[in-house]
FILUM-622536 format. One record per residue (C-alpha): x, y negated, z; residue number from 0. Coordinates in nm, 2 decimals. Last residue first. Example, Ala and Ser with C-alpha at 12.3 -4.5 7.8 and 13.67 -1.06 7.14 Angstrom:
REM residues 2
+--------+--------+--------+-------+
|      X |      Y |      Z | tormi |
+--------+--------+--------+-------+
|   1.37 |   0.11 |   0.71 |     1 |
|   1.23 |   0.45 |   0.78 |     0 |
+--------+--------+--------+-------+
END
This chain:
REM residues 307
+--------+--------+--------+-------+
|      X |      Y |      Z | tormi |
+--------+--------+--------+-------+
|   4.06 |  -9.87 |   6.95 |   306 |
|   4.03 |  -9.96 |   7.31 |   305 |
|   3.85 |  -9.69 |   7.51 |   304 |
|   3.48 |  -9.75 |   7.58 |   303 |
|   3.40 |  -9.83 |   7.95 |   302 |
|   3.32 | -10.20 |   7.88 |   301 |
|   3.06 | -10.10 |   7.63 |   300 |
|   2.89 |  -9.87 |   7.88 |   299 |
|   2.87 | -10.15 |   8.14 |   298 |
|   2.74 | -10.40 |   7.89 |   297 |
|   2.47 | -10.16 |   7.77 |   296 |
|   2.37 | -10.08 |   8.13 |   295 |
|   2.34 | -10.45 |   8.22 |   294 |
|   2.12 | -10.51 |   7.91 |   293 |
|   1.90 | -10.21 |   8.01 |   292 |
|   1.86 | -10.33 |   8.37 |   291 |
|   1.77 | -10.69 |   8.25 |   290 |
|   1.51 | -10.55 |   8.02 |   289 |
|   1.37 | -10.32 |   8.29 |   288 |
|   1.35 | -10.62 |   8.54 |   287 |
|   1.19 | -10.84 |   8.27 |   286 |
|   0.93 | -10.57 |   8.19 |   285 |
|   0.84 | -10.53 |   8.56 |   284 |
|   0.80 | -10.91 |   8.60 |   283 |
|   0.57 | -10.92 |   8.29 |   282 |
|   0.37 | -10.63 |   8.43 |   281 |
|   0.31 | -10.82 |   8.75 |   280 |
|   0.18 | -11.13 |   8.58 |   279 |
|  -0.02 | -10.93 |   8.32 |   278 |
|  -0.22 | -10.78 |   8.61 |   277 |
|  -0.35 | -10.43 |   8.55 |   276 |
|  -0.01 | -10.29 |   8.66 |   275 |
|   0.12 | -10.04 |   8.40 |   274 |
|   0.48 | -10.17 |   8.42 |   273 |
|   0.47 | -10.15 |   8.80 |   272 |
|   0.58 |  -9.78 |   8.82 |   271 |
|   0.86 |  -9.84 |   8.57 |   270 |
|   0.97 | -10.14 |   8.77 |   269 |
|   1.00 |  -9.94 |   9.09 |   268 |
|   1.19 |  -9.66 |   8.92 |   267 |
|   1.43 |  -9.91 |   8.76 |   266 |
|   1.50 | -10.11 |   9.07 |   265 |
|   1.53 |  -9.82 |   9.32 |   264 |
|   1.57 | -10.10 |   9.58 |   263 |
|   1.84 | -10.32 |   9.45 |   262 |
|   1.77 | -10.64 |   9.65 |   261 |
|   1.66 | -10.81 |   9.33 |   260 |
|   1.43 | -10.52 |   9.27 |   259 |
|   1.26 | -10.57 |   9.61 |   258 |
|   1.23 | -10.95 |   9.58 |   257 |
|   1.10 | -10.96 |   9.23 |   256 |
|   0.85 | -10.68 |   9.30 |   255 |
|   0.73 | -10.85 |   9.62 |   254 |
|   0.67 | -11.18 |   9.43 |   253 |
|   0.48 | -10.99 |   9.15 |   252 |
|   0.27 | -10.79 |   9.40 |   251 |
|   0.20 | -11.11 |   9.60 |   250 |
|   0.08 | -11.29 |   9.28 |   249 |
|  -0.13 | -10.99 |   9.18 |   248 |
|  -0.34 | -10.99 |   9.50 |   247 |
|  -0.45 | -10.66 |   9.65 |   246 |
|  -0.11 | -10.55 |   9.78 |   245 |
|  -0.03 | -10.19 |   9.70 |   244 |
|   0.25 | -10.16 |   9.44 |   243 |
|   0.47 | -10.47 |   9.51 |   242 |
|   0.37 | -10.45 |   9.88 |   241 |
|   0.53 | -10.11 |   9.91 |   240 |
|   0.85 | -10.23 |   9.75 |   239 |
|   0.85 | -10.54 |   9.98 |   238 |
|   0.81 | -10.31 |  10.28 |   237 |
|   1.10 | -10.09 |  10.17 |   236 |
|   1.32 | -10.40 |  10.13 |   235 |
|   1.24 | -10.52 |  10.48 |   234 |
|   1.30 | -10.17 |  10.63 |   233 |
|   1.63 | -10.13 |  10.44 |   232 |
|   1.77 | -10.45 |  10.59 |   231 |
|   1.54 | -10.72 |  10.72 |   230 |
|   1.75 | -11.03 |  10.63 |   229 |
|   1.74 | -11.07 |  10.25 |   228 |
|   1.44 | -10.84 |  10.17 |   227 |
|   1.24 | -10.98 |  10.46 |   226 |
|   1.31 | -11.34 |  10.35 |   225 |
|   1.15 | -11.26 |  10.01 |   224 |
|   0.85 | -11.11 |  10.19 |   223 |
|   0.83 | -11.42 |  10.42 |   222 |
|   0.80 | -11.67 |  10.13 |   221 |
|   0.51 | -11.48 |   9.99 |   220 |
|   0.35 | -11.45 |  10.33 |   219 |
|   0.36 | -11.83 |  10.37 |   218 |
|   0.17 | -11.88 |  10.05 |   217 |
|   0.32 | -12.03 |   9.74 |   216 |
|   0.12 | -12.23 |   9.49 |   215 |
|   0.28 | -12.43 |   9.20 |   214 |
|   0.26 | -12.18 |   8.91 |   213 |
|   0.47 | -12.34 |   8.64 |   212 |
|   0.47 | -12.46 |   8.28 |   211 |
|   0.14 | -12.31 |   8.15 |   210 |
|   0.11 | -12.40 |   7.79 |   209 |
|  -0.04 | -12.67 |   7.57 |   208 |
|   0.29 | -12.75 |   7.39 |   207 |
|   0.28 | -13.12 |   7.45 |   206 |
|   0.05 | -13.06 |   7.76 |   205 |
|   0.32 | -12.87 |   7.95 |   204 |
|   0.11 | -12.76 |   8.25 |   203 |
|   0.15 | -12.74 |   8.62 |   202 |
|  -0.07 | -12.48 |   8.79 |   201 |
|  -0.25 | -12.42 |   9.11 |   200 |
|  -0.30 | -12.06 |   9.21 |   199 |
|  -0.59 | -11.94 |   9.42 |   198 |
|  -0.44 | -11.72 |   9.69 |   197 |
|  -0.41 | -12.01 |   9.94 |   196 |
|  -0.78 | -12.10 |   9.88 |   195 |
|  -0.91 | -11.76 |  10.00 |   194 |
|  -1.06 | -11.89 |  10.33 |   193 |
|  -1.22 | -12.19 |  10.16 |   192 |
|  -1.17 | -12.56 |  10.19 |   191 |
|  -1.33 | -12.85 |  10.00 |   190 |
|  -1.14 | -13.18 |  10.00 |   189 |
|  -1.33 | -13.50 |  10.07 |   188 |
|  -1.12 | -13.78 |   9.93 |   187 |
|  -1.08 | -14.16 |   9.95 |   186 |
|  -0.88 | -14.35 |   9.70 |   185 |
|  -0.64 | -14.64 |   9.74 |   184 |
|  -0.48 | -14.87 |   9.49 |   183 |
|  -0.17 | -15.08 |   9.44 |   182 |
|  -0.20 | -15.27 |   9.11 |   181 |
|  -0.21 | -15.17 |   8.74 |   180 |
|  -0.25 | -14.81 |   8.86 |   179 |
|   0.02 | -14.56 |   8.80 |   178 |
|  -0.07 | -14.26 |   8.57 |   177 |
|  -0.22 | -13.93 |   8.68 |   176 |
|  -0.22 | -13.64 |   8.43 |   175 |
|  -0.54 | -13.44 |   8.48 |   174 |
|  -0.68 | -13.09 |   8.46 |   173 |
|  -1.04 | -13.02 |   8.56 |   172 |
|  -1.16 | -12.66 |   8.55 |   171 |
|  -0.95 | -12.46 |   8.79 |   170 |
|  -1.11 | -12.62 |   9.10 |   169 |
|  -1.36 | -12.89 |   9.01 |   168 |
|  -1.28 | -13.26 |   9.06 |   167 |
|  -1.60 | -13.43 |   9.17 |   166 |
|  -1.60 | -13.80 |   9.09 |   165 |
|  -1.74 | -14.13 |   9.25 |   164 |
|  -1.66 | -14.47 |   9.11 |   163 |
|  -1.69 | -14.73 |   9.39 |   162 |
|  -1.37 | -14.92 |   9.29 |   161 |
|  -1.23 | -14.79 |   8.96 |   160 |
|  -1.08 | -14.44 |   8.93 |   159 |
|  -0.94 | -14.48 |   8.58 |   158 |
|  -1.00 | -14.33 |   8.24 |   157 |
|  -0.81 | -14.16 |   7.96 |   156 |
|  -1.03 | -13.91 |   7.78 |   155 |
|  -1.12 | -13.55 |   7.71 |   154 |
|  -0.83 | -13.33 |   7.59 |   153 |
|  -0.89 | -12.96 |   7.56 |   152 |
|  -0.64 | -12.73 |   7.74 |   151 |
|  -0.60 | -12.39 |   7.59 |   150 |
|  -0.34 | -12.29 |   7.84 |   149 |
|  -0.12 | -12.06 |   7.63 |   148 |
|   0.13 | -11.88 |   7.85 |   147 |
|   0.47 | -12.05 |   7.85 |   146 |
|   0.55 | -11.91 |   8.20 |   145 |
|   0.29 | -11.65 |   8.29 |   144 |
|   0.02 | -11.76 |   8.53 |   143 |
|  -0.25 | -11.50 |   8.44 |   142 |
|  -0.47 | -11.76 |   8.27 |   141 |
|  -0.84 | -11.80 |   8.24 |   140 |
|  -0.89 | -12.12 |   8.43 |   139 |
|  -1.12 | -12.26 |   8.16 |   138 |
|  -0.94 | -12.60 |   8.14 |   137 |
|  -1.08 | -12.94 |   8.03 |   136 |
|  -0.83 | -13.23 |   8.01 |   135 |
|  -0.82 | -13.57 |   8.16 |   134 |
|  -0.56 | -13.84 |   8.12 |   133 |
|  -0.57 | -14.03 |   8.44 |   132 |
|  -0.54 | -14.39 |   8.55 |   131 |
|  -0.51 | -14.50 |   8.91 |   130 |
|  -0.76 | -14.74 |   9.06 |   129 |
|  -0.82 | -15.12 |   9.02 |   128 |
|  -0.75 | -15.19 |   9.39 |   127 |
|  -0.91 | -15.04 |   9.70 |   126 |
|  -1.17 | -14.76 |   9.75 |   125 |
|  -1.22 | -14.55 |   9.44 |   124 |
|  -1.41 | -14.24 |   9.53 |   123 |
|  -1.30 | -13.88 |   9.53 |   122 |
|  -1.47 | -13.55 |   9.59 |   121 |
|  -1.27 | -13.23 |   9.60 |   120 |
|  -1.26 | -12.88 |   9.45 |   119 |
|  -0.97 | -12.65 |   9.55 |   118 |
|  -0.69 | -12.47 |   9.35 |   117 |
|  -0.62 | -12.80 |   9.16 |   116 |
|  -0.51 | -12.86 |   8.80 |   115 |
|  -0.19 | -13.02 |   8.69 |   114 |
|  -0.02 | -13.24 |   8.43 |   113 |
|   0.25 | -13.44 |   8.61 |   112 |
|   0.30 | -13.80 |   8.49 |   111 |
|   0.25 | -13.93 |   8.84 |   110 |
|   0.27 | -13.68 |   9.12 |   109 |
|   0.30 | -13.96 |   9.39 |   108 |
|   0.62 | -13.83 |   9.54 |   107 |
|   0.77 | -13.80 |   9.19 |   106 |
|   0.72 | -14.16 |   9.09 |   105 |
|   1.06 | -14.31 |   9.18 |   104 |
|   1.21 | -14.37 |   9.52 |   103 |
|   1.32 | -14.73 |   9.54 |   102 |
|   1.14 | -14.88 |   9.24 |   101 |
|   0.83 | -14.68 |   9.33 |   100 |
|   0.83 | -14.80 |   9.69 |    99 |
|   0.89 | -15.16 |   9.58 |    98 |
|   0.58 | -15.18 |   9.36 |    97 |
|   0.65 | -15.23 |   8.99 |    96 |
|   0.50 | -14.90 |   8.87 |    95 |
|   0.19 | -14.95 |   9.08 |    94 |
|   0.14 | -14.77 |   9.41 |    93 |
|  -0.13 | -14.51 |   9.46 |    92 |
|  -0.22 | -14.44 |   9.83 |    91 |
|  -0.45 | -14.14 |   9.92 |    90 |
|  -0.70 | -14.15 |  10.20 |    89 |
|  -0.80 | -13.82 |  10.35 |    88 |
|  -1.09 | -13.60 |  10.46 |    87 |
|  -1.06 | -13.23 |  10.51 |    86 |
|  -1.33 | -12.97 |  10.45 |    85 |
|  -1.49 | -12.63 |  10.52 |    84 |
|  -1.29 | -12.48 |  10.81 |    83 |
|  -1.22 | -12.82 |  10.95 |    82 |
|  -0.94 | -13.07 |  10.90 |    81 |
|  -0.86 | -13.32 |  11.18 |    80 |
|  -0.95 | -13.68 |  11.11 |    79 |
|  -0.89 | -13.92 |  10.82 |    78 |
|  -0.55 | -13.79 |  10.70 |    77 |
|  -0.34 | -14.07 |  10.56 |    76 |
|  -0.17 | -13.96 |  10.24 |    75 |
|   0.12 | -14.09 |  10.03 |    74 |
|   0.36 | -14.05 |  10.32 |    73 |
|   0.35 | -13.67 |  10.32 |    72 |
|   0.08 | -13.43 |  10.22 |    71 |
|   0.08 | -13.17 |  10.50 |    70 |
|  -0.09 | -13.41 |  10.76 |    69 |
|  -0.20 | -13.20 |  11.05 |    68 |
|   0.01 | -13.39 |  11.30 |    67 |
|  -0.13 | -13.72 |  11.15 |    66 |
|  -0.34 | -13.84 |  11.44 |    65 |
|  -0.04 | -13.90 |  11.66 |    64 |
|   0.09 | -14.14 |  11.40 |    63 |
|   0.31 | -14.34 |  11.65 |    62 |
|  -0.01 | -14.43 |  11.85 |    61 |
|   0.01 | -14.80 |  11.77 |    60 |
|   0.08 | -14.72 |  11.40 |    59 |
|  -0.21 | -14.48 |  11.39 |    58 |
|  -0.44 | -14.74 |  11.54 |    57 |
|  -0.33 | -14.99 |  11.28 |    56 |
|  -0.40 | -14.74 |  11.00 |    55 |
|  -0.74 | -14.66 |  11.15 |    54 |
|  -0.85 | -15.02 |  11.16 |    53 |
|  -0.72 | -15.08 |  10.81 |    52 |
|  -0.92 | -14.78 |  10.69 |    51 |
|  -1.24 | -14.87 |  10.87 |    50 |
|  -1.26 | -15.23 |  10.75 |    49 |
|  -1.43 | -15.23 |  10.41 |    48 |
|  -1.70 | -14.98 |  10.48 |    47 |
|  -1.85 | -14.94 |  10.13 |    46 |
|  -1.62 | -14.64 |  10.07 |    45 |
|  -1.79 | -14.47 |  10.36 |    44 |
|  -2.11 | -14.49 |  10.16 |    43 |
|  -1.95 | -14.34 |   9.86 |    42 |
|  -1.84 | -14.04 |  10.07 |    41 |
|  -2.20 | -13.98 |  10.18 |    40 |
|  -2.31 | -14.02 |   9.81 |    39 |
|  -2.08 | -13.73 |   9.72 |    38 |
|  -2.24 | -13.47 |   9.95 |    37 |
|  -2.47 | -13.36 |   9.67 |    36 |
|  -2.17 | -13.29 |   9.45 |    35 |
|  -2.06 | -13.01 |   9.69 |    34 |
|  -2.40 | -12.83 |   9.66 |    33 |
|  -2.41 | -12.88 |   9.28 |    32 |
|  -2.05 | -12.74 |   9.24 |    31 |
|  -2.09 | -12.44 |   9.48 |    30 |
|  -1.75 | -12.33 |   9.63 |    29 |
|  -1.75 | -12.62 |   9.88 |    28 |
|  -2.08 | -12.50 |  10.02 |    27 |
|  -2.34 | -12.73 |  10.17 |    26 |
|  -2.58 | -12.71 |  10.46 |    25 |
|  -2.55 | -13.06 |  10.62 |    24 |
|  -2.45 | -13.09 |  10.99 |    23 |
|  -2.07 | -13.08 |  10.96 |    22 |
|  -2.04 | -13.30 |  10.65 |    21 |
|  -2.30 | -13.54 |  10.79 |    20 |
|  -2.12 | -13.57 |  11.12 |    19 |
|  -1.78 | -13.63 |  10.95 |    18 |
|  -1.94 | -13.90 |  10.74 |    17 |
|  -2.09 | -14.07 |  11.04 |    16 |
|  -1.76 | -14.05 |  11.23 |    15 |
|  -1.59 | -14.23 |  10.93 |    14 |
|  -1.84 | -14.51 |  10.96 |    13 |
|  -2.12 | -14.59 |  10.73 |    12 |
|  -2.19 | -14.86 |  10.47 |    11 |
|  -2.55 | -14.91 |  10.37 |    10 |
|  -2.74 | -14.69 |  10.13 |     9 |
|  -2.75 | -14.66 |   9.76 |     8 |
|  -2.65 | -14.38 |   9.53 |     7 |
|  -2.29 | -14.30 |   9.42 |     6 |
|  -2.41 | -14.14 |   9.09 |     5 |
|  -2.16 | -13.86 |   9.04 |     4 |
|  -1.92 | -13.82 |   8.75 |     3 |
|  -1.80 | -13.46 |   8.71 |     2 |
|  -1.43 | -13.44 |   8.65 |     1 |
|  -1.31 | -13.45 |   8.29 |     0 |
+--------+--------+--------+-------+
END
């Protein structure tokens, strides 16, 4: 389960105080102990019982002008502009019988969705009893293949009660969030790194203990697929080159799918990729060759004369 951190003492602070501390202190979001040491600062903001309501009112009066960098939707209120090392947010967790859940379901709140994170983050319970989570340990050693064994180890079911301070560790802590007994709010400090977009977040099937889906897609991965559809021969050739030369296996796999789907020397390209050191890329190549073989067999069978 996530690392439990002693919240420490100290009086309540303002949001500006927290931002100043995060900017001034020497800490690294990639280092567990370094990041955990910043937790008591977040806990002190959690003792400020008025700042969030004041900020929500200000955002309403300004037509949410401060939420231009909010990529998380209505569940999240960003608490300031993200920096190169961190972002701060408040997350809202409605109960099962709250009107918003009855109207739109639980999907927007990621309830009942087993997942890890491709970034580490601090969280503290701020309002309400707190959401429940089933926690699992994960060693992160997967290629990302569908139905690949995940080797999750169940820990416990607990909730993020008020004042409780946790550090979720990237590719180590998996949880299945459940609705709180009453509407709740948590505060988060999200760690940020330049390579974060290329670290894959996963959804899991805990009943079978396997990887269900890779959830991370970068902008460049979307563009390479678009290039094969709209960029003509040049776009397809670029995707073919990326499938063999890009340093990240996820992009090589994406480019290989896109190039072969567009018909670019499908068999030859897949045969070159079959020996890729990444199981993810090699699996795509095998699927392309299998599909090509099945298509050839059907074509040959249809060409046979009737008996």
